[in-house]
N, CA, C, O and the ligand as a Tripos MOL2 file, in Angstrom:
@<TRIPOS>MOLECULE
protein
  257   255    65     0     0
PROTEIN
NO_CHARGES

@<TRIPOS>ATOM
      1 N         -11.2890  -67.7720   13.7100 N.3       1 MET1
      2 CA        -11.2530  -67.1970   12.3600 C.3       1 MET1
      3 C         -10.0940  -67.7990   11.5570 C.2       1 MET1
      4 O          -9.0480  -68.1420   12.1070 O.2       1 MET1
      5 N         -10.3040  -67.9150   10.2690 N.am      2 GLU2
      6 CA         -9.2670  -68.5080    9.4380 C.3       2 GLU2
      7 C          -8.0190  -67.6270    9.3740 C.2       2 GLU2
      8 O          -6.8990  -68.1280    9.2740 O.2       2 GLU2
      9 N          -8.2250  -66.3190    9.4320 N.am      3 GLN3
     10 CA         -7.0830  -65.4130    9.3280 C.3       3 GLN3
     11 C          -6.1180  -65.6170   10.4950 C.2       3 GLN3
     12 O          -4.9030  -65.5190   10.3190 O.2       3 GLN3
     13 N          -6.6450  -65.8960   11.6680 N.am      4 ARG4
     14 CA         -5.7660  -66.1160   12.8200 C.3       4 ARG4
     15 C          -4.8760  -67.3410   12.5830 C.2       4 ARG4
     16 O          -3.6770  -67.3190   12.8580 O.2       4 ARG4
     17 N          -5.4950  -68.4100   12.0650 N.am      5 ASP5
     18 CA         -4.7220  -69.6190   11.8240 C.3       5 ASP5
     19 C          -3.5890  -69.3530   10.8350 C.2       5 ASP5
     20 O          -2.4830  -69.8720   10.9840 O.2       5 ASP5
     21 N          -3.8760  -68.5490    9.8400 N.am      6 ARG6
     22 CA         -2.8490  -68.2670    8.8320 C.3       6 ARG6
     23 C          -1.6850  -67.4960    9.4360 C.2       6 ARG6
     24 O          -0.5290  -67.8090    9.1540 O.2       6 ARG6
     25 N          -1.9700  -66.4910   10.2630 N.am      7 SER7
     26 CA         -0.8890  -65.7010   10.8430 C.3       7 SER7
     27 C          -0.0230  -66.5760   11.7430 C.2       7 SER7
     28 O           1.1890  -66.3710   11.8230 O.2       7 SER7
     29 N          -0.6210  -67.5350   12.4130 N.am      8 GLU8
     30 CA          0.1710  -68.4280   13.2610 C.3       8 GLU8
     31 C           1.0680  -69.3110   12.4060 C.2       8 GLU8
     32 O           2.1950  -69.6220   12.7940 O.2       8 GLU8
     33 N           0.5750  -69.7100   11.2570 N.am      9 GLU9
     34 CA          1.3830  -70.5440   10.3790 C.3       9 GLU9
     35 C           2.5780  -69.7640    9.8440 C.2       9 GLU9
     36 O           3.6640  -70.3210    9.6850 O.2       9 GLU9
     37 N           2.3850  -68.4980    9.5700 N.am     10 GLN10
     38 CA          3.4680  -67.6920    9.0190 C.3      10 GLN10
     39 C           4.5900  -67.5170   10.0390 C.2      10 GLN10
     40 O           5.7520  -67.3750    9.6580 O.2      10 GLN10
     41 N           4.2620  -67.5260   11.3170 N.am     11 GLN11
     42 CA          5.2960  -67.3410   12.3350 C.3      11 GLN11
     43 C           6.1850  -68.5740   12.4440 C.2      11 GLN11
     44 O           7.3650  -68.4640   12.7760 O.2      11 GLN11
     45 N           5.6280  -69.7330   12.1690 N.am     12 ALA12
     46 CA          6.4250  -70.9480   12.2160 C.3      12 ALA12
     47 C           7.2140  -71.0910   10.9280 C.2      12 ALA12
     48 O           6.6380  -71.1440    9.8410 O.2      12 ALA12
     49 N           8.5260  -71.1540   11.0490 N.am     13 ARG13
     50 CA          9.3510  -71.2490    9.8510 C.3      13 ARG13
     51 C           9.9750  -72.6370    9.7600 C.2      13 ARG13
     52 O          10.2870  -73.2720   10.7670 O.2      13 ARG13
     53 N          10.1420  -73.0730    8.5560 N.am     14 THR14
     54 CA         10.7360  -74.3860    8.3270 C.3      14 THR14
     55 C          11.9990  -74.2420    7.4960 C.2      14 THR14
     56 O          12.0000  -73.5740    6.4620 O.2      14 THR14
     57 N          13.0540  -74.8620    7.9450 N.am     15 CYS15
     58 CA         14.3090  -74.8090    7.1920 C.3      15 CYS15
     59 C          14.1770  -75.6580    5.9400 C.2      15 CYS15
     60 O          13.8030  -76.8300    6.0070 O.2      15 CYS15
     61 N          14.4850  -75.0610    4.8010 N.am     16 ALA16
     62 CA         14.3630  -75.7840    3.5350 C.3      16 ALA16
     63 C          15.4840  -76.7860    3.3710 C.2      16 ALA16
     64 O          15.4410  -77.6420    2.4870 O.2      16 ALA16
     65 N          16.5060  -76.6780    4.2390 N.am     17 TRP17
     66 CA         17.6750  -77.5430    4.1040 C.3      17 TRP17
     67 C          17.5060  -78.8120    4.9440 C.2      17 TRP17
     68 O          17.5910  -79.9230    4.4200 O.2      17 TRP17
     69 N          17.2670  -78.6410    6.2530 N.am     18 CYS18
     70 CA         17.2150  -79.8060    7.1440 C.3      18 CYS18
     71 C          15.7930  -80.0810    7.6300 C.2      18 CYS18
     72 O          15.5560  -81.0830    8.3050 O.2      18 CYS18
     73 N          14.8450  -79.2070    7.2970 N.am     19 GLY19
     74 CA         13.4620  -79.4550    7.6870 C.3      19 GLY19
     75 C          13.1590  -79.0890    9.1190 C.2      19 GLY19
     76 O          12.0800  -79.3970    9.6260 O.2      19 GLY19
     77 N          14.0870  -78.4410    9.7710 N.am     20 ARG20
     78 CA         13.8980  -78.0280   11.1630 C.3      20 ARG20
     79 C          12.8290  -76.9330   11.2450 C.2      20 ARG20
     80 O          12.7940  -76.0190   10.4220 O.2      20 ARG20
     81 N          11.9680  -77.0450   12.2470 N.am     21 GLN21
     82 CA         10.8900  -76.0680   12.3950 C.3      21 GLN21
     83 C          11.0930  -75.2590   13.6610 C.2      21 GLN21
     84 O          11.4810  -75.7890   14.7030 O.2      21 GLN21
     85 N          10.8230  -73.9670   13.5540 N.am     22 GLU22
     86 CA         10.9620  -73.0840   14.7110 C.3      22 GLU22
     87 C           9.8530  -72.0480   14.6630 C.2      22 GLU22
     88 O           9.6770  -71.3500   13.6640 O.2      22 GLU22
     89 N           9.1070  -71.9580   15.7610 N.am     23 SER23
     90 CA          7.9860  -71.0140   15.7920 C.3      23 SER23
     91 C           8.3000  -69.8140   16.6730 C.2      23 SER23
     92 O           7.5180  -68.8660   16.7230 O.2      23 SER23
     93 N           9.4390  -69.8410   17.3720 N.am     24 ASP24
     94 CA          9.8230  -68.7280   18.2400 C.3      24 ASP24
     95 C          10.5280  -67.6530   17.4120 C.2      24 ASP24
     96 O          11.6240  -67.8940   16.9070 O.2      24 ASP24
     97 N           9.9230  -66.4750   17.2620 N.am     25 PRO25
     98 CA         10.5150  -65.4080   16.4290 C.3      25 PRO25
     99 C          11.9150  -65.0270   16.8960 C.2      25 PRO25
    100 O          12.7520  -64.6370   16.0810 O.2      25 PRO25
    101 N          12.1800  -65.1340   18.1970 N.am     26 ALA26
    102 CA         13.5020  -64.7680   18.7160 C.3      26 ALA26
    103 C          14.5630  -65.7330   18.2060 C.2      26 ALA26
    104 O          15.7310  -65.3660   18.0700 O.2      26 ALA26
    105 N          14.1630  -66.9480   17.9280 N.am     27 ARG27
    106 CA         15.1390  -67.9400   17.4710 C.3      27 ARG27
    107 C          15.3010  -67.9040   15.9570 C.2      27 ARG27
    108 O          16.3120  -68.3710   15.4330 O.2      27 ARG27
    109 N          14.3280  -67.3610   15.2550 N.am     28 THR28
    110 CA         14.4270  -67.3320   13.7930 C.3      28 THR28
    111 C          15.0640  -66.0300   13.3100 C.2      28 THR28
    112 O          15.1380  -65.7800   12.1070 O.2      28 THR28
    113 N          15.5280  -65.1950   14.2610 N.am     29 LEU29
    114 CA         16.1690  -63.9350   13.8690 C.3      29 LEU29
    115 C          17.4210  -64.2020   13.0410 C.2      29 LEU29
    116 O          17.7220  -63.4650   12.1020 O.2      29 LEU29
    117 N          18.1400  -65.2470   13.3910 N.am     30 ALA30
    118 CA         19.3900  -65.5560   12.6900 C.3      30 ALA30
    119 C          19.1370  -66.3590   11.4240 C.2      30 ALA30
    120 O          20.0660  -66.6440   10.6680 O.2      30 ALA30
    121 N          17.8900  -66.7200   11.1930 N.am     31 TRP31
    122 CA         17.5750  -67.4710    9.9770 C.3      31 TRP31
    123 C          17.6130  -66.5470    8.7710 C.2      31 TRP31
    124 O          17.3930  -65.3420    8.8970 O.2      31 TRP31
    125 N          17.8860  -67.0990    7.6290 N.am     32 THR32
    126 CA         17.9400  -66.2790    6.4230 C.3      32 THR32
    127 C          16.9190  -66.7720    5.4060 C.2      32 THR32
    128 O          16.5820  -67.9540    5.3380 O.2      32 THR32
    129 N          16.4510  -65.8280    4.6320 N.am     33 THR33
    130 CA         15.4990  -66.1670    3.5790 C.3      33 THR33
    131 C          16.1090  -65.8220    2.2330 C.2      33 THR33
    132 O          16.5720  -64.7010    2.0240 O.2      33 THR33
    133 N          16.1100  -66.7520    1.3480 N.am     34 ALA34
    134 CA         16.6520  -66.5290    0.0120 C.3      34 ALA34
    135 C          15.5890  -66.8540   -1.0280 C.2      34 ALA34
    136 O          14.6390  -67.5930   -0.7700 O.2      34 ALA34
    137 N          15.7770  -66.2810   -2.2050 N.am     35 VAL35
    138 CA         14.8260  -66.5600   -3.2910 C.3      35 VAL35
    139 C          15.4920  -67.4410   -4.3270 C.2      35 VAL35
    140 O          16.4650  -67.0470   -4.9690 O.2      35 VAL35
    141 N          14.9630  -68.6230   -4.4780 N.am     36 GLU36
    142 CA         15.5170  -69.5470   -5.4610 C.3      36 GLU36
    143 C          14.4240  -69.9630   -6.4240 C.2      36 GLU36
    144 O          13.3820  -70.4780   -6.0200 O.2      36 GLU36
    145 N          14.6730  -69.7340   -7.6950 N.am     37 ARG37
    146 CA         13.6850  -70.0600   -8.7370 C.3      37 ARG37
    147 C          12.3690  -69.3510   -8.4750 C.2      37 ARG37
    148 O          11.2980  -69.9260   -8.6670 O.2      37 ARG37
    149 N          12.4490  -68.0930   -8.0340 N.am     38 GLY38
    150 CA         11.2410  -67.3040   -7.8120 C.3      38 GLY38
    151 C          10.4530  -67.7160   -6.5870 C.2      38 GLY38
    152 O           9.3260  -67.2650   -6.3810 O.2      38 GLY38
    153 N          11.0510  -68.5760   -5.7740 N.am     39 ARG39
    154 CA         10.3440  -69.0410   -4.5950 C.3      39 ARG39
    155 C          11.1720  -68.7470   -3.3520 C.2      39 ARG39
    156 O          12.3790  -68.9860   -3.3400 O.2      39 ARG39
    157 N          10.5320  -68.2300   -2.3050 N.am     40 ALA40
    158 CA         11.2520  -67.8870   -1.0860 C.3      40 ALA40
    159 C          11.5160  -69.1370   -0.2580 C.2      40 ALA40
    160 O          10.5970  -69.8910    0.0630 O.2      40 ALA40
    161 N          12.7700  -69.3420    0.0790 N.am     41 VAL41
    162 CA         13.1460  -70.4880    0.9050 C.3      41 VAL41
    163 C          13.8400  -69.9770    2.1620 C.2      41 VAL41
    164 O          14.5480  -68.9710    2.1270 O.2      41 VAL41
    165 N          13.6330  -70.6700    3.2590 N.am     42 THR42
    166 CA         14.1980  -70.2510    4.5390 C.3      42 THR42
    167 C          15.2140  -71.2730    5.0330 C.2      42 THR42
    168 O          14.9820  -72.4810    4.9750 O.2      42 THR42
    169 N          16.3390  -70.7680    5.5170 N.am     43 PHE43
    170 CA         17.3640  -71.6440    6.0740 C.3      43 PHE43
    171 C          17.6020  -71.2760    7.5310 C.2      43 PHE43
    172 O          17.6270  -70.0940    7.8730 O.2      43 PHE43
    173 N          17.7770  -72.2670    8.3870 N.am     44 CYS44
    174 CA         18.0620  -71.9940    9.7880 C.3      44 CYS44
    175 C          19.4810  -71.4520    9.9070 C.2      44 CYS44
    176 O          20.2590  -71.5000    8.9540 O.2      44 CYS44
    177 N          19.8060  -70.9370   11.0880 N.am     45 ASP45
    178 CA         21.1080  -70.2900   11.2650 C.3      45 ASP45
    179 C          22.2560  -71.2340   10.9180 C.2      45 ASP45
    180 O          23.2560  -70.8190   10.3320 O.2      45 ASP45
    181 N          22.1080  -72.4790   11.2770 N.am     46 ARG46
    182 CA         23.1770  -73.4400   11.0360 C.3      46 ARG46
    183 C          23.3290  -73.7410    9.5470 C.2      46 ARG46
    184 O          24.4400  -73.7520    9.0170 O.2      46 ARG46
    185 N          22.2210  -73.9820    8.8900 N.am     47 CYS47
    186 CA         22.2730  -74.3100    7.4650 C.3      47 CYS47
    187 C          22.6580  -73.0860    6.6390 C.2      47 CYS47
    188 O          23.2380  -73.2200    5.5620 O.2      47 CYS47
    189 N          22.3380  -71.9000    7.1410 N.am     48 SER48
    190 CA         22.6860  -70.6890    6.3990 C.3      48 SER48
    191 C          24.1920  -70.6120    6.2010 C.2      48 SER48
    192 O          24.6680  -70.2540    5.1240 O.2      48 SER48
    193 N          24.9380  -70.9500    7.2460 N.am     49 ARG49
    194 CA         26.4000  -70.9000    7.1420 C.3      49 ARG49
    195 C          26.8890  -71.8950    6.1060 C.2      49 ARG49
    196 O          27.7270  -71.5700    5.2650 O.2      49 ARG49
    197 N          26.3610  -73.1090    6.1720 N.am     50 GLU50
    198 CA         26.8040  -74.1340    5.2270 C.3      50 GLU50
    199 C          26.3920  -73.7590    3.8090 C.2      50 GLU50
    200 O          27.1220  -73.9990    2.8470 O.2      50 GLU50
    201 N          25.2000  -73.1630    3.7010 N.am     51 HIS51
    202 CA         24.7190  -72.7690    2.3840 C.3      51 HIS51
    203 C          25.6150  -71.6750    1.8200 C.2      51 HIS51
    204 O          25.9710  -71.7070    0.6410 O.2      51 HIS51
    205 N          25.9850  -70.6990    2.6630 N.am     52 LEU52
    206 CA         26.8510  -69.6170    2.2150 C.3      52 LEU52
    207 C          28.1960  -70.1730    1.7750 C.2      52 LEU52
    208 O          28.7420  -69.7650    0.7500 O.2      52 LEU52
    209 N          28.7220  -71.0970    2.5500 N.am     53 ARG53
    210 CA         30.0130  -71.6950    2.1990 C.3      53 ARG53
    211 C          29.9240  -72.3940    0.8500 C.2      53 ARG53
    212 O          30.8120  -72.2620    0.0080 O.2      53 ARG53
    213 N          28.8510  -73.1320    0.6580 N.am     54 ALA54
    214 CA         28.6830  -73.8650   -0.6010 C.3      54 ALA54
    215 C          28.6020  -72.8840   -1.7620 C.2      54 ALA54
    216 O          29.1700  -73.1240   -2.8280 O.2      54 ALA54
    217 N          27.8870  -71.7670   -1.5480 N.am     55 MET55
    218 CA         27.7530  -70.7810   -2.6140 C.3      55 MET55
    219 C          29.1000  -70.1350   -2.9060 C.2      55 MET55
    220 O          29.4690  -69.9500   -4.0660 O.2      55 MET55
    221 N          29.8410  -69.7880   -1.8390 N.am     56 GLU56
    222 CA         31.1550  -69.1750   -2.0270 C.3      56 GLU56
    223 C          32.0890  -70.1460   -2.7400 C.2      56 GLU56
    224 O          32.8480  -69.7510   -3.6260 O.2      56 GLU56
    225 N          32.0300  -71.4080   -2.3520 N.am     57 GLY57
    226 CA         32.8690  -72.4210   -3.0010 C.3      57 GLY57
    227 C          32.5560  -72.5260   -4.4770 C.2      57 GLY57
    228 O          33.4550  -72.6730   -5.3050 O.2      57 GLY57
    229 N          31.2840  -72.4510   -4.8010 N.am     58 LYS58
    230 CA         30.8710  -72.5210   -6.2100 C.3      58 LYS58
    231 C          31.4350  -71.3230   -6.9730 C.2      58 LYS58
    232 O          31.9900  -71.4660   -8.0620 O.2      58 LYS58
    233 N          31.2760  -70.1250   -6.3680 N.am     59 LEU59
    234 CA         31.7480  -68.9230   -7.0400 C.3      59 LEU59
    235 C          33.2510  -69.0100   -7.2660 C.2      59 LEU59
    236 O          33.7510  -68.6830   -8.3430 O.2      59 LEU59
    237 N          33.9700  -69.4610   -6.2250 N.am     60 ASP60
    238 CA         35.4140  -69.5550   -6.3450 C.3      60 ASP60
    239 C          35.8050  -70.4650   -7.5000 C.2      60 ASP60
    240 O          36.6580  -70.1230   -8.3190 O.2      60 ASP60
    241 N          35.1690  -71.6270   -7.5510 N.am     61 SER61
    242 CA         35.5500  -72.5880   -8.5840 C.3      61 SER61
    243 C          35.2200  -72.0390   -9.9740 C.2      61 SER61
    244 O          35.8870  -72.3590  -10.9570 O.2      61 SER61
    245 N          34.1650  -71.1990  -10.0340 N.am     62 GLU62
    246 CA         33.8170  -70.6500  -11.3420 C.3      62 GLU62
    247 C          34.7900  -69.5450  -11.7450 C.2      62 GLU62
    248 O          35.1060  -69.3750  -12.9220 O.2      62 GLU62
    249 N          35.2550  -68.8030  -10.7510 N.am     63 PHE63
    250 CA         36.1790  -67.7000  -11.0490 C.3      63 PHE63
    251 C          37.5420  -68.2170  -11.4760 C.2      63 PHE63
    252 O          38.2160  -67.6250  -12.3190 O.2      63 PHE63
    253 N          37.9360  -69.3380  -10.8740 N.am     64 TRP64
    254 CA         39.2830  -69.8280  -11.1440 C.3      64 TRP64
    255 C          39.3250  -70.5780  -12.4350 C.2      64 TRP64
    256 O          40.3830  -71.0680  -12.8300 O.2      64 TRP64
    257 ZN         18.5020  -76.1390    8.7460 Zn       65 ZN65
@<TRIPOS>BOND
     1     1     2 1
     2     2     3 1
     3     3     4 2
     4     3     5 am
     5     5     6 1
     6     6     7 1
     7     7     8 2
     8     7     9 am
     9     9    10 1
    10    10    11 1
    11    11    12 2
    12    11    13 am
    13    13    14 1
    14    14    15 1
    15    15    16 2
    16    15    17 am
    17    17    18 1
    18    18    19 1
    19    19    20 2
    20    19    21 am
    21    21    22 1
    22    22    23 1
    23    23    24 2
    24    23    25 am
    25    25    26 1
    26    26    27 1
    27    27    28 2
    28    27    29 am
    29    29    30 1
    30    30    31 1
    31    31    32 2
    32    31    33 am
    33    33    34 1
    34    34    35 1
    35    35    36 2
    36    35    37 am
    37    37    38 1
    38    38    39 1
    39    39    40 2
    40    39    41 am
    41    41    42 1
    42    42    43 1
    43    43    44 2
    44    43    45 am
    45    45    46 1
    46    46    47 1
    47    47    48 2
    48    47    49 am
    49    49    50 1
    50    50    51 1
    51    51    52 2
    52    51    53 am
    53    53    54 1
    54    54    55 1
    55    55    56 2
    56    55    57 am
    57    57    58 1
    58    58    59 1
    59    59    60 2
    60    59    61 am
    61    61    62 1
    62    62    63 1
    63    63    64 2
    64    63    65 am
    65    65    66 1
    66    66    67 1
    67    67    68 2
    68    67    69 am
    69    69    70 1
    70    70    71 1
    71    71    72 2
    72    71    73 am
    73    73    74 1
    74    74    75 1
    75    75    76 2
    76    75    77 am
    77    77    78 1
    78    78    79 1
    79    79    80 2
    80    79    81 am
    81    81    82 1
    82    82    83 1
    83    83    84 2
    84    83    85 am
    85    85    86 1
    86    86    87 1
    87    87    88 2
    88    87    89 am
    89    89    90 1
    90    90    91 1
    91    91    92 2
    92    91    93 am
    93    93    94 1
    94    94    95 1
    95    95    96 2
    96    95    97 am
    97    97    98 1
    98    98    99 1
    99    99   100 2
   100    99   101 am
   101   101   102 1
   102   102   103 1
   103   103   104 2
   104   103   105 am
   105   105   106 1
   106   106   107 1
   107   107   108 2
   108   107   109 am
   109   109   110 1
   110   110   111 1
   111   111   112 2
   112   111   113 am
   113   113   114 1
   114   114   115 1
   115   115   116 2
   116   115   117 am
   117   117   118 1
   118   118   119 1
   119   119   120 2
   120   119   121 am
   121   121   122 1
   122   122   123 1
   123   123   124 2
   124   123   125 am
   125   125   126 1
   126   126   127 1
   127   127   128 2
   128   127   129 am
   129   129   130 1
   130   130   131 1
   131   131   132 2
   132   131   133 am
   133   133   134 1
   134   134   135 1
   135   135   136 2
   136   135   137 am
   137   137   138 1
   138   138   139 1
   139   139   140 2
   140   139   141 am
   141   141   142 1
   142   142   143 1
   143   143   144 2
   144   143   145 am
   145   145   146 1
   146   146   147 1
   147   147   148 2
   148   147   149 am
   149   149   150 1
   150   150   151 1
   151   151   152 2
   152   151   153 am
   153   153   154 1
   154   154   155 1
   155   155   156 2
   156   155   157 am
   157   157   158 1
   158   158   159 1
   159   159   160 2
   160   159   161 am
   161   161   162 1
   162   162   163 1
   163   163   164 2
   164   163   165 am
   165   165   166 1
   166   166   167 1
   167   167   168 2
   168   167   169 am
   169   169   170 1
   170   170   171 1
   171   171   172 2
   172   171   173 am
   173   173   174 1
   174   174   175 1
   175   175   176 2
   176   175   177 am
   177   177   178 1
   178   178   179 1
   179   179   180 2
   180   179   181 am
   181   181   182 1
   182   182   183 1
   183   183   184 2
   184   183   185 am
   185   185   186 1
   186   186   187 1
   187   187   188 2
   188   187   189 am
   189   189   190 1
   190   190   191 1
   191   191   192 2
   192   191   193 am
   193   193   194 1
   194   194   195 1
   195   195   196 2
   196   195   197 am
   197   197   198 1
   198   198   199 1
   199   199   200 2
   200   199   201 am
   201   201   202 1
   202   202   203 1
   203   203   204 2
   204   203   205 am
   205   205   206 1
   206   206   207 1
   207   207   208 2
   208   207   209 am
   209   209   210 1
   210   210   211 1
   211   211   212 2
   212   211   213 am
   213   213   214 1
   214   214   215 1
   215   215   216 2
   216   215   217 am
   217   217   218 1
   218   218   219 1
   219   219   220 2
   220   219   221 am
   221   221   222 1
   222   222   223 1
   223   223   224 2
   224   223   225 am
   225   225   226 1
   226   226   227 1
   227   227   228 2
   228   227   229 am
   229   229   230 1
   230   230   231 1
   231   231   232 2
   232   231   233 am
   233   233   234 1
   234   234   235 1
   235   235   236 2
   236   235   237 am
   237   237   238 1
   238   238   239 1
   239   239   240 2
   240   239   241 am
   241   241   242 1
   242   242   243 1
   243   243   244 2
   244   243   245 am
   245   245   246 1
   246   246   247 1
   247   247   248 2
   248   247   249 am
   249   249   250 1
   250   250   251 1
   251   251   252 2
   252   251   253 am
   253   253   254 1
   254   254   255 1
   255   255   256 2
@<TRIPOS>SUBSTRUCTURE
     1 MET1         2 RESIDUE 1 A MET
     2 GLU2         6 RESIDUE 1 A GLU
     3 GLN3        10 RESIDUE 1 A GLN
     4 ARG4        14 RESIDUE 1 A ARG
     5 ASP5        18 RESIDUE 1 A ASP
     6 ARG6        22 RESIDUE 1 A ARG
     7 SER7        26 RESIDUE 1 A SER
     8 GLU8        30 RESIDUE 1 A GLU
     9 GLU9        34 RESIDUE 1 A GLU
    10 GLN10       38 RESIDUE 1 A GLN
    11 GLN11       42 RESIDUE 1 A GLN
    12 ALA12       46 RESIDUE 1 A ALA
    13 ARG13       50 RESIDUE 1 A ARG
    14 THR14       54 RESIDUE 1 A THR
    15 CYS15       58 RESIDUE 1 A CYS
    16 ALA16       62 RESIDUE 1 A ALA
    17 TRP17       66 RESIDUE 1 A TRP
    18 CYS18       70 RESIDUE 1 A CYS
    19 GLY19       74 RESIDUE 1 A GLY
    20 ARG20       78 RESIDUE 1 A ARG
    21 GLN21       82 RESIDUE 1 A GLN
    22 GLU22       86 RESIDUE 1 A GLU
    23 SER23       90 RESIDUE 1 A SER
    24 ASP24       94 RESIDUE 1 A ASP
    25 PRO25       98 RESIDUE 1 A PRO
    26 ALA26      102 RESIDUE 1 A ALA
    27 ARG27      106 RESIDUE 1 A ARG
    28 THR28      110 RESIDUE 1 A THR
    29 LEU29      114 RESIDUE 1 A LEU
    30 ALA30      118 RESIDUE 1 A ALA
    31 TRP31      122 RESIDUE 1 A TRP
    32 THR32      126 RESIDUE 1 A THR
    33 THR33      130 RESIDUE 1 A THR
    34 ALA34      134 RESIDUE 1 A ALA
    35 VAL35      138 RESIDUE 1 A VAL
    36 GLU36      142 RESIDUE 1 A GLU
    37 ARG37      146 RESIDUE 1 A ARG
    38 GLY38      150 RESIDUE 1 A GLY
    39 ARG39      154 RESIDUE 1 A ARG
    40 ALA40      158 RESIDUE 1 A ALA
    41 VAL41      162 RESIDUE 1 A VAL
    42 THR42      166 RESIDUE 1 A THR
    43 PHE43      170 RESIDUE 1 A PHE
    44 CYS44      174 RESIDUE 1 A CYS
    45 ASP45      178 RESIDUE 1 A ASP
    46 ARG46      182 RESIDUE 1 A ARG
    47 CYS47      186 RESIDUE 1 A CYS
    48 SER48      190 RESIDUE 1 A SER
    49 ARG49      194 RESIDUE 1 A ARG
    50 GLU50      198 RESIDUE 1 A GLU
    51 HIS51      202 RESIDUE 1 A HIS
    52 LEU52      206 RESIDUE 1 A LEU
    53 ARG53      210 RESIDUE 1 A ARG
    54 ALA54      214 RESIDUE 1 A ALA
    55 MET55      218 RESIDUE 1 A MET
    56 GLU56      222 RESIDUE 1 A GLU
    57 GLY57      226 RESIDUE 1 A GLY
    58 LYS58      230 RESIDUE 1 A LYS
    59 LEU59      234 RESIDUE 1 A LEU
    60 ASP60      238 RESIDUE 1 A ASP
    61 SER61      242 RESIDUE 1 A SER
    62 GLU62      246 RESIDUE 1 A GLU
    63 PHE63      250 RESIDUE 1 A PHE
    64 TRP64      254 RESIDUE 1 A TRP
    65 ZN65       257 GROUP 0 **** ****
């Protein structure tokens, strides 16, 4: 059935930053999902940290 194929695709997540793919739900627990330009993007655990740092750095530079 087509619906089964779709649910399997949803379980596999792709990092929008490095393109890394992970289909194991236990490993994507640390992944984060953000909404950018009205579109949901997923970052792996490693890229999430770098992304957060980049965002914090941006905020800091804007505040100062
Ligand atoms: Zn990544």
